[in-house]
C-alpha positions as CSV (number, residue, x, y, z in Angstrom):
1,M,0.0,0.0,0.0
2,G,2.9,2.3,0.7
3,R,4.1,2.0,-2.9
4,L,0.6,2.6,-4.2
5,L,0.4,5.8,-2.1
6,R,3.7,7.1,-3.6
7,R,2.4,6.4,-7.1
8,A,-0.9,8.0,-6.3
9,A,0.9,11.1,-5.1
10,Q,2.8,11.3,-8.4
11,V,-0.4,11.2,-10.4
12,G,-2.0,13.7,-8.1
13,E,0.7,16.2,-9.0
14,I,-0.4,16.2,-12.6
15,G,-4.1,16.9,-11.8
16,E,-5.6,13.4,-11.4
17,I,-7.4,12.3,-8.3
18,P,-4.6,10.4,-6.5
19,V,-5.7,6.8,-6.6
20,A,-3.4,3.9,-7.6
21,A,-4.1,0.1,-8.0
22,V,-2.2,-3.1,-8.6
23,V,-3.3,-6.6,-9.5
24,L,-1.3,-9.4,-8.0
25,D,-1.4,-12.9,-9.5
26,E,-1.8,-16.2,-7.5
27,E,1.9,-16.1,-6.7
28,G,1.8,-12.5,-5.4
29,R,3.5,-11.0,-8.5
30,A,2.3,-7.6,-9.8
31,V,0.7,-8.2,-13.2
32,G,-1.2,-5.0,-13.7
33,W,-0.7,-1.4,-12.5
34,G,-3.1,1.4,-12.8
35,V,-3.6,5.1,-11.8
36,N,-6.5,7.4,-12.6
37,R,-6.3,8.7,-16.2
38,R,-9.7,10.5,-16.5
39,Q,-8.4,14.0,-16.7
40,R,-5.2,13.5,-18.5
41,E,-6.6,11.3,-21.3
42,Q,-10.2,12.4,-21.1
43,R,-11.3,8.8,-20.4
44,P,-14.6,8.4,-18.6
45,L,-13.5,4.8,-17.7
46,G,-10.0,5.8,-16.7
47,H,-10.2,4.7,-13.1
48,A,-7.1,3.1,-11.5
49,E,-8.8,-0.2,-10.9
50,L,-9.9,-0.5,-14.6
51,M,-6.4,0.4,-15.9
52,A,-4.8,-2.3,-13.7
53,L,-7.4,-4.9,-14.8
54,E,-6.8,-4.1,-18.5
55,Q,-3.0,-4.4,-18.2
56,A,-3.3,-7.6,-16.1
57,A,-5.8,-9.2,-18.6
58,R,-3.4,-8.4,-21.5
59,L,-0.4,-9.8,-19.7
60,R,-2.1,-12.9,-18.5
61,G,-4.2,-13.5,-21.6
62,D,-7.3,-14.1,-19.5
63,W,-10.0,-11.9,-18.1
64,R,-10.8,-14.1,-15.1
65,F,-9.0,-13.3,-11.9
66,N,-10.3,-15.9,-9.4
67,G,-7.0,-16.4,-7.6
68,C,-5.8,-12.9,-7.9
69,S,-5.9,-9.8,-5.6
70,L,-6.5,-6.2,-6.4
71,I,-5.0,-3.6,-4.0
72,V,-6.2,0.0,-4.3
73,T,-5.8,3.1,-2.2
74,L,-9.6,4.0,-2.2
75,E,-12.7,1.8,-2.0
76,P,-13.9,1.1,-5.5
77,C,-16.9,3.0,-6.9
78,P,-19.9,1.1,-8.3
79,M,-18.4,1.0,-11.9
80,C,-15.1,-0.5,-10.7
81,A,-16.7,-2.8,-8.1
82,G,-19.0,-4.1,-10.8
83,A,-16.0,-4.7,-13.1
84,L,-14.2,-6.6,-10.3
85,V,-17.2,-8.8,-9.8
86,Q,-17.5,-9.4,-13.6
87,A,-13.7,-10.2,-13.7
88,R,-14.2,-12.7,-10.9
89,M,-11.5,-11.1,-8.8
90,G,-10.5,-13.3,-5.8
91,R,-9.8,-10.6,-3.3
92,V,-9.9,-6.8,-3.1
93,I,-7.9,-4.9,-0.6
94,F,-8.4,-1.2,-0.3
95,G,-7.2,1.7,1.9
96,A,-9.7,4.4,2.5
97,H,-13.4,3.7,2.9
98,D,-15.7,5.8,0.8
99,A,-19.1,6.3,2.5
100,K,-20.4,8.4,-0.4
101,R,-19.4,6.5,-3.5
102,G,-17.8,3.2,-2.3
103,A,-19.4,0.0,-3.6
104,L,-17.7,-2.6,-1.5
105,G,-19.3,-1.7,1.8
106,G,-19.4,2.1,1.6
107,C,-22.8,3.2,0.3
108,L,-23.5,-0.3,-1.2
109,N,-21.8,-3.6,-1.4
110,L,-21.7,-5.2,-4.8
111,A,-19.5,-8.1,-3.5
112,T,-22.3,-9.5,-1.4
113,D,-25.3,-8.3,-3.5
114,P,-27.7,-11.2,-4.3
115,S,-27.4,-10.3,-8.0
116,A,-23.6,-10.9,-8.0
117,H,-22.7,-14.2,-9.7
118,H,-19.3,-14.1,-8.0
119,H,-18.4,-13.2,-4.4
120,M,-15.0,-12.0,-3.6
121,E,-13.2,-11.5,-0.4
122,V,-13.0,-7.8,0.6
123,V,-10.5,-6.3,3.1
124,G,-10.9,-2.6,3.7
125,G,-9.1,0.0,5.8
126,V,-5.5,-1.0,5.1
127,L,-3.4,2.0,6.0
128,E,-6.6,3.9,6.0
129,P,-5.3,7.0,7.9
130,D,-2.5,7.5,5.3
131,C,-4.8,6.8,2.3
132,R,-7.5,9.2,3.6
133,S,-5.1,12.0,4.5
134,A,-3.5,11.8,1.1
135,L,-6.9,12.3,-0.6
136,E,-8.0,15.0,1.8
137,R,-4.8,16.9,1.2
138,W,-5.2,16.7,-2.5
139,F,-8.8,17.9,-2.5
140,R,-8.0,20.7,-0.1
141,Q,-5.2,21.9,-2.4
142,R,-7.5,21.5,-5.4
143,R,-10.1,23.8,-3.7
144,L,-7.5,26.4,-2.9
145,Q,-6.3,26.4,-6.6
146,R,-9.8,26.8,-7.8
147,Q,-10.4,29.7,-5.3
148,E,-7.2,31.3,-6.6
149,Q,-8.3,31.0,-10.2
150,K,-11.7,32.5,-9.3
151,N,-10.3,35.4,-7.3
152,G,-7.2,36.0,-9.5
153,K,-4.9,35.9,-6.4
154,P,-3.4,33.4,-4.0
155,A,-5.9,32.0,-1.5
156,T,-5.1,31.9,2.2
157,P,-4.8,28.3,3.4
158,A,-7.3,27.2,6.1
159,R,-5.8,26.8,9.6
160,G,-4.7,23.3,10.4
161,G,-4.4,22.3,6.8
């Protein structure tokens, strides 16, 4: 997770929401890496989890991931959680919970939904304080930048942040 946080920070510096993911095969080898690419490439499906799944499927020559694990810094959204169910991912490990948009226990749980044809193991909250604070810092900085653009001058940072 530490390596993913470092990669997420790098992508955050270029304007993407700082989320990173990796797919590990049955032996624990990284077979797919992904970061958010929605802004940079104008890809509506450019979420880190989907990028990692695409690369792993190409490298493995298979779209089924029964014995694999996906590790990601933020709880997957409904689109990504649905893709993970469809890909038959064996285990999903995530950092920060997302009560507003998370779909593996946050606002809904697609892993245990009766409609899911595949049920995967889900482990959430791994290094959650670090994952959450990285996202909060990025969004706070983003708000300050937008305020500066709107006002035409540097914004004063909020206390404690």
